[in-house]
C-alpha positions in Angstrom: 98.0 103.8 138.8 96.4 100.3 137.8 96.2 101.2 134.3 99.9 102.4 134.2 101.0 98.9 135.5 98.6 97.3 133.0 100.0 99.2 130.1 103.5 98.4 131.3 102.8 94.7 131.7 101.1 94.6 128.0 104.0 96.8 126.5 106.4 94.0 128.2 104.3 91.1 126.8 104.2 92.9 123.3 108.2 93.0 123.4 108.6 89.5 124.4 106.1 88.1 121.6 108.3 90.2 119.0 111.3 88.8 120.2 109.9 85.1 119.8 108.7 86.0 116.4 111.8 87.4 115.5 113.6 84.1 116.5 111.3 82.1 114.3 112.2 84.4 111.4 116.1 84.4 112.2 117.8 83.6 109.1 120.0 81.4 110.9 116.8 79.1 111.2 116.8 78.6 107.4 118.7 75.2 107.1 121.0 74.6 104.0 124.5 74.6 103.0 124.4 74.0 99.2 125.9 76.9 97.1 122.1 77.9 95.9 121.2 78.2 99.8 124.3 80.5 100.5 123.6 82.8 97.7 119.9 82.9 99.0 121.0 83.6 102.4 123.5 86.3 101.2 120.9 88.0 99.0 118.4 87.9 102.1 120.8 89.6 104.3 121.7 92.2 101.8 118.0 92.8 101.1 117.2 92.9 104.7 119.2 96.1 105.0 117.5 97.8 102.0 114.3 99.5 101.9 113.7 98.2 98.2 110.7 96.4 97.2 111.6 92.8 96.9 109.9 90.0 95.0 110.4 86.5 96.0 109.9 83.7 93.4 109.7 80.2 93.9 107.5 77.0 94.0 104.9 76.4 96.6 106.2 75.1 99.9 109.8 76.4 99.1 109.8 78.9 102.2 109.1 82.2 100.5 107.2 83.4 103.7 110.3 82.4 105.8 112.8 84.1 103.5 110.2 87.4 103.8 110.2 87.2 107.4 113.7 86.9 107.6 114.1 90.0 105.6 111.8 91.9 107.8 113.2 90.8 111.3 116.6 91.6 110.2 115.8 94.9 108.9 115.8 98.3 110.5 112.2 97.8 110.4 112.1 94.9 112.8 110.4 96.7 115.6 107.4 97.6 113.5 104.6 95.5 112.2 105.1 92.6 109.7 101.8 92.2 108.2 101.1 89.3 105.8 98.5 88.7 103.2 97.7 86.1 100.7 96.3 87.8 97.6 95.1 84.4 96.2 92.7 83.7 99.1 90.8 87.1 98.9 88.2 87.6 96.3 88.9 90.5 93.7 86.1 92.6 95.3 87.4 92.5 98.9 91.1 93.0 97.8 91.2 96.7 97.4 89.5 97.1 100.7 91.7 94.7 102.4 94.7 96.6 101.2 93.8 100.1 101.4 90.7 100.1 104.0 87.2 101.6 103.4 85.1 104.2 104.8 81.7 103.4 106.7 78.9 103.2 104.2 81.3 103.0 101.1 79.7 99.6 100.2 77.0 97.0 101.3 78.4 96.0 104.8 80.8 98.5 105.4 79.4 99.3 108.9 82.4 101.3 110.1 85.7 102.7 108.8 88.4 100.0 108.5 92.1 100.5 108.2 93.8 98.3 105.4 96.9 96.3 105.5 99.0 99.3 104.0 98.2 101.4 107.0 98.5 98.5 109.4 102.2 97.9 108.2 103.1 101.6 108.4 106.9 101.8 109.4 107.0 97.9 108.9 106.9 95.3 106.2 103.9 94.3 104.1 104.3 90.7 102.7 102.0 90.0 99.7 102.0 86.3 98.9 100.7 85.1 95.4 100.9 88.8 94.2 100.7 87.4 90.8 96.9 86.5 91.5 96.0 90.3 91.4 94.0 91.4 88.4 95.5 94.0 86.0 93.4 97.0 87.6 94.6 95.8 91.2 98.1 95.5 90.0 97.9 99.3 88.6 96.4 100.5 92.1 99.2 98.7 93.9 101.9 100.2 91.3 100.6 103.8 92.1 100.9 103.1 95.9 104.6 101.9 95.1 105.5 104.8 93.4 103.9 107.6 95.3 103.6 106.0 98.8 100.1 107.2 99.5 96.6 105.9 98.7 92.8 106.7 99.6 90.6 104.3 101.3 87.7 102.7 99.3 85.0 105.4 99.4 87.4 108.0 100.9 88.7 111.1 100.0 91.6 111.7 102.4 95.1 110.9 101.0 97.0 108.6 103.4 100.9 108.5 103.4 102.7 105.4 104.4 106.2 104.3 104.9 105.9 100.6 104.1 108.5 98.2 102.7 106.7 95.5 100.3 107.9 92.2 100.0 106.1 90.2 97.5 106.0 86.7 96.5 104.9 84.4 93.6 105.1 80.9 92.4 104.3 81.9 89.0 106.4 82.8 86.0 106.0 86.4 85.9 107.9 87.0 82.5 105.5 84.4 80.8 102.3 86.2 82.5 103.9 89.7 81.1 104.1 88.1 77.6 100.3 87.0 78.1 99.2 90.5 79.2 98.3 89.0 82.6 
């Protein structure tokens, strides 16, 4: 009985926390009345109802994460996880493990199985900030997951299927990076 009451209390606490986070990312909290901001808010609202992968481009400090949160918390996925990851803050050697997880013993220091961000975001949204900082090899692995909606953990053989909406952001000129083969 005590466990059931604790479970119920935690469930209610989780619901309240989700409401608070959802309020923070409510698109009404994005301030601006200029024509550009009105277009941004209209586009954000349309994108929120879609499951399409979205790329948000803009200079550092312009609110790309806020827009991504507004898309998630105003979407049908709002009751599921919104997982955020800054791709520039993670070394190339760890990025694959962070995204896809790893099996115990798959590399030095892998003492247990770890779920990656894709698995954590199942049924929700995964926000990949500074996605342009990924290597070409990592970009190819990410593209495969976007196309196939499945992956394997580092050192694993099991194919894991996920239903995740990707919202990516960058402060770089991607067209220029493509021309440079980066």
